[in-house]
Backbone as a ProteinNet text record, in pm:
[ID]
protein_1_A
[PRIMARY]
XXXXXXXXXXXXXXXXXXXXXXXXXXXXXXXXXXXXXXXXXXXXXXXXXXXXXXXXXXXXXXXXXXXXXXXXXXXXXXXXXXXXXXXXXXXXXXXXXXXXXXXXXXXXXXXXXXX
[TERTIARY]
614	723.1	718.8	834.6	849.2	770.7	705.4	629.8	484.7	444.7	309.2	210.4	256.3	160.4	194.9	98	111.6	217.7	229.1	328.7	470.4	495.3	627.6	656.5	559.1	578.3	600.5	527.3	543.8	683.6	731.4	865.4	972.1	953.1	1050	1054.9	939.2	934.3	993.6	958.1	1011.3	1163.1	1212.5	1356.7	1431	1381.1	1446.4	1443.2	1331.5	1320.5	1419.3	1425.9	1516.8	1661.9	1697.6	1836.3	1871.4	1778.3	1805.7	1803.3	1723.6	1709	1821.6	1903.8	2013.8	2143	2229.1	2357	2434.6	2466.7	2545.4	2486.4	2356.6	2287.6	2314.3	2342.1	2372	2247.4	2223.1	2116.6	2176.8	2114.6	2163.8	2131.1	2196.9	2167.3	2021.5	1970.7	1831	1735.3	1764.6	1681	1689.1	1809.5	1827.8	1751.3	1755.8	1685	1534.3	1484.5	1341	1303.8	1387.9	1361.4	1366.8	1465.8	1478	1355	1311.2	1191.2	1070.1	1059.4	949.6	956.8	1077.9	1095.3	1063.4	1109.5	1082.2	932.1	861	715.7	652.3	699.5	642.7	665.2	778.3	813.9	765.1	703.8	654	559	578.6	489.8	533.7	638.8	687.6	809.6	786.7	895.2	999.7	966.7	1063.1	1177	1155.9	1254.2	1318.7	1319.9	1376.4	1523.2	1600	1741.9	1758.7	1678.4	1682	1643	1537.3	1493.7	1602.2	1669.5	1777.5	1889.8	1925.3	2032.3	1988.7	1862.9	1813.1	1822.5	1789.4	1801.4	1945.7	2037.6	2180.2	2226	2181.2	2218.2	2163.3	2040.7	1978.7	2062.1	2099.8	2180.5	2316.3	2378.4	2509.9	2503.3	2396.1	2381.3	2356.6	2301.3	2271.3	2389	2495.5	2611.2	2669.4	2726.5	2788.7	2896.6	2972.7	3072.5	3051.6	2966.6	2935.3	3060	3063.3	3172.3	3141.4	3202.4	3170.6	3201.7	3307	3343.2	3234.7	3187.1	3080.9	2951.5	2921.4	2800.9	2810.3	2926.9	2944.8	2926.7	2979.3	2960.9	2812.6	2739.5	2595.8	2523.6	2561.9	2497.9	2520.9	2642.6	2671.6	2593	2586.8	2510.5	2361.6	2309	2168.8	2147.4	2246.1	2236.8	2226.3	2307.9	2304.2	2167.6	2115.9	1985.6	1873.1	1881.6	1780.7	1783.6	1902.4	1915.7	1858	1883.9	1831.8	1679.1	1619.3	1472.9	1421.5	1490.1	1448.5	1454.5	1551.1	1569.6	1489.8	1422	1343.2	1235.4	1215.6	1116.3	974.3	942.1	805.8	794.1	905.1	898	847.6	768.4	708.7	684.4	661.9	620.4	729.6	686.1	778.8	852.7	798.3	859.2	1003.6	1028.7	1163	1263.7	1223.3	1313.3	1350.9	1255.4	1283.4	1379.2	1360.8	1451.6	1592.7	1602	1734.2	1801.1	1723.5	1778.5	1825.8	1744.6	1782.1	1908.8	1918.5	2037.5	2162.3	2153	2268	2306.6	2207.4	2235.1	2299.9	2245.4	2302.9	2446.7	2469.4	2604.4	2699.3	2653.3	2734.5	2768.2	2668.3	2691.3	2788.2	2776.8	2863.3	3006.7	3027.6	3163.9	3228.8	3153.9	3211.5	3317.7	3419	3522.5	3519.1
1570.9	1480.1	1359.7	1312.6	1199.1	1079.3	1008.6	890.5	919.1	1041.8	1080.5	1060.6	1018.3	994.7	870.9	825.4	701.3	712.7	829.5	846.9	831.6	886.4	871.4	724.6	655.3	513.6	433.3	466.6	399.1	423.8	546.9	579	504.8	493.7	420.1	274.8	214.3	74.7	58.2	148.6	141.6	157.6	250.1	275.3	155.5	103	-13.9	-132.6	-152.3	-262.4	-244.3	-124	-97.6	-119.2	-72.9	-85.3	-227.4	-296.4	-433.7	-532.7	-505.6	-599.1	-590.2	-489.4	-473.5	-521.6	-572.8	-625.9	-521.2	-553	-466.6	-326.9	-317.4	-190.6	-87.9	-132.9	-39.2	-15	108.9	144.9	240.6	247.7	339.5	483.2	576.3	717.6	747.6	690	713.5	661.4	542.5	487.6	575.9	619.5	704.3	835.1	893.2	1019.4	999.1	886.8	858.2	845.7	778.8	766.1	902.9	982.3	1116.5	1199.8	1194.7	1270.2	1225.9	1096.8	1045.7	1097.4	1098.8	1150.6	1299.4	1374.5	1518.6	1544.9	1463.9	1478.4	1437.6	1328.2	1278.8	1376.6	1445.3	1535.4	1678.2	1701	1834.8	1884	2006.5	2066.2	2045.9	1968.3	1947.4	2036	2153.7	2250.8	2204.5	2106.6	2053.6	1978.7	1942.4	1860.5	1934.7	2066.9	2146.2	2113.3	2092.5	2061.8	1926.9	1830.4	1698.9	1711.1	1786.1	1806.1	1878	1972.7	2043.8	1950.1	1860.4	1765.8	1664.9	1626.2	1537.8	1607.9	1735.9	1813.7	1823	1843.1	1847.3	1713.5	1604.8	1472.2	1450.1	1491.8	1478.2	1552.6	1675.2	1755.8	1690.7	1641.6	1578.5	1453.6	1378.1	1256.2	1287.2	1403.9	1442.1	1508.5	1535.4	1602	1516.5	1584	1513	1417.1	1462.8	1377.5	1388.5	1301.8	1310.3	1301.5	1385.2	1386.9	1280.5	1164.6	1051.5	1080.5	1153.7	1187.4	1273.7	1372.8	1460.2	1381.5	1292.2	1209.5	1122.2	1065.9	983.7	1068.2	1190.6	1280.7	1307.3	1333	1357.7	1235.4	1117.2	994.8	975.1	1000.9	986.8	1090.9	1212.2	1316.4	1280.6	1229.6	1186	1069.4	982.1	870.9	925	1025.3	1085.7	1148.5	1220.4	1286.3	1183.6	1077.9	972.1	904.5	878.7	818	910.2	1039.5	1135.4	1136.4	1127.9	1124	994.9	884.5	756.1	759.7	832.7	838.2	949.7	1030.9	1140.9	1085.3	1149	1098.9	1087.6	1166.6	1157.3	1058.6	995.7	888.6	763.4	686	570.1	456	340.1	223.2	160.2	76.7	4.8	99.8	217.6	321.1	346.6	350.8	383.4	275.9	150.9	42.8	54.2	91.4	111.1	226	333.3	447.4	409.6	330.1	286	198.7	112.8	30.3	117.8	215.9	306.5	383.2	426.4	498.3	411.8	286.2	195.5	174.8	159.8	139.8	264.7	381.9	506.6	524.1	492.4	504.2	408.4	286.8	188.3	239.5	291.8	344.9	462.9	545.2	661.7	627.8	513	474.9	378.5	335.4	246.4	320.2	247.9	313.1	261.7
494.9	529.5	437.1	401.9	313.2	366.2	276.7	315.2	342.5	316.3	351.3	237.6	121.7	15.2	-65.8	-139.4	-215.1	-323.6	-386.7	-492.5	-437.1	-319	-257.3	-227.5	-173.3	-142.8	-270.2	-374.4	-502.5	-558.8	-549.1	-598.4	-519.1	-389.6	-308.5	-353.9	-369.7	-413.9	-553.3	-644.6	-781.1	-782.9	-702.3	-698	-641.2	-530.9	-471.5	-567.5	-634.1	-730.1	-844.4	-899.5	-1011.7	-971.2	-854.1	-810.8	-769.6	-709.4	-665.5	-781.1	-882.8	-993.9	-1095.4	-1084.7	-1178.8	-1115.8	-1200.7	-1155.3	-1076.6	-955.4	-867.4	-853	-846	-823.3	-933	-1053.2	-1161.7	-1246.1	-1278.4	-1371.4	-1473.7	-1588.6	-1691.1	-1651	-1716.4	-1691.1	-1722.4	-1830.6	-1868.4	-1760.6	-1707.4	-1599.9	-1476.1	-1443.4	-1325.3	-1340.9	-1458.9	-1482.9	-1469.7	-1519.6	-1504.4	-1356.9	-1279.6	-1136.1	-1067.6	-1102.8	-1044.1	-1077.6	-1202.6	-1241.9	-1160.1	-1137.6	-1055.6	-913.2	-857.3	-721.7	-715	-813.3	-812.8	-818.1	-894	-899.9	-766.6	-709.9	-584.3	-469.1	-471.4	-361.6	-383.6	-497.2	-530.2	-421.5	-380.5	-281.5	-137.5	-114.7	21.7	43.6	98.6	116	217.1	300	396.4	327.8	203	132.6	16	22.6	-86.9	-112.6	-6.5	-24.3	-95	-56.9	-121.1	-268.3	-295	-433.9	-513.9	-451.5	-519.2	-559.2	-469.2	-501.5	-606.9	-603.8	-709.8	-845.1	-846.8	-970.2	-1016.9	-922.2	-956.3	-1014.2	-953.4	-1002.1	-1142.6	-1164	-1296.1	-1400.7	-1368.9	-1460.4	-1485.2	-1379	-1391.8	-1479.6	-1467.5	-1547.5	-1695	-1722.9	-1861	-1931.6	-1860.1	-1920.2	-2032.6	-2131.3	-2242.9	-2192.4	-2094.2	-2029.5	-1878.6	-1823.8	-1680.8	-1593.1	-1491.1	-1393.6	-1288.2	-1303.7	-1216.2	-1069.7	-1045.1	-907.9	-842.8	-915.4	-864.9	-844.5	-936.8	-924.5	-799.7	-775.1	-654.2	-527.8	-529.2	-414.3	-389.8	-497.6	-484.4	-429.4	-474.7	-426.8	-277.2	-231.5	-88.1	-8.3	-59.6	8.8	14	-96.2	-98	-1.9	9.1	104.4	246.8	277.7	411.7	439.5	341.8	360.3	372.3	294	300.1	436.8	487.8	620	727.3	714	812	811.9	693.9	686.4	750.6	725	782.9	935.3	988.6	1133.9	1200.3	1121.2	1176.2	1269	1383.2	1479.1	1422.4	1320.6	1268	1152	1111.8	1012.4	1082.8	1010.2	1076.1	979.1	1034.7	959.4	875.1	781.6	695.3	602.8	586.4	503.7	546.1	676.1	724.5	685.8	689	647.8	501.3	418.5	276.5	253.5	329.6	317.7	361.9	467.5	513.2	407	342.9	234.8	119.5	83.2	-25.1	10.9	134	178.8	162.3	200.5	188.4	42.5	-43.8	-186.2	-245.5	-214	-265.4	-216.6	-90.7	-34.8	-107.4	-131.3	-203.6	-344	-413	-547.8	-544.8	-442.9	-432.2	-398.2	-341.2	-301	-398.5	-499.5	-600.4	-679.3	-718.4	-800.4	-942.1
[MASK]
+++++++++++++++++++++++++++++++++++++++++++++++++++++++++++++++++++++++++++++++++++++++++++++++++++++++++++++++++++

């Protein structure tokens, strides 16, 4: 389950810092890909999160496209926000970790709804 190891917690902190420190939660595609790669590594081996990992992979691919489909990327961000919120609300999620996940969910949702 998410939040069960130091790498996951580190990725959450790094992601929140990167998104909060940039103007209006914007990061470059290269920064986003680095964050996604970190998450994919952190979540490796957790079969409960295969769907989340799959969507992260889709987002990574979409960001690397010669002409990224912004609409599709926004859809993925909103979907990831929903999944992140669900993990935060899971009965076995605990501690300050859940607050960070809720913050990340809000940021992802905001990014996904930007025009």
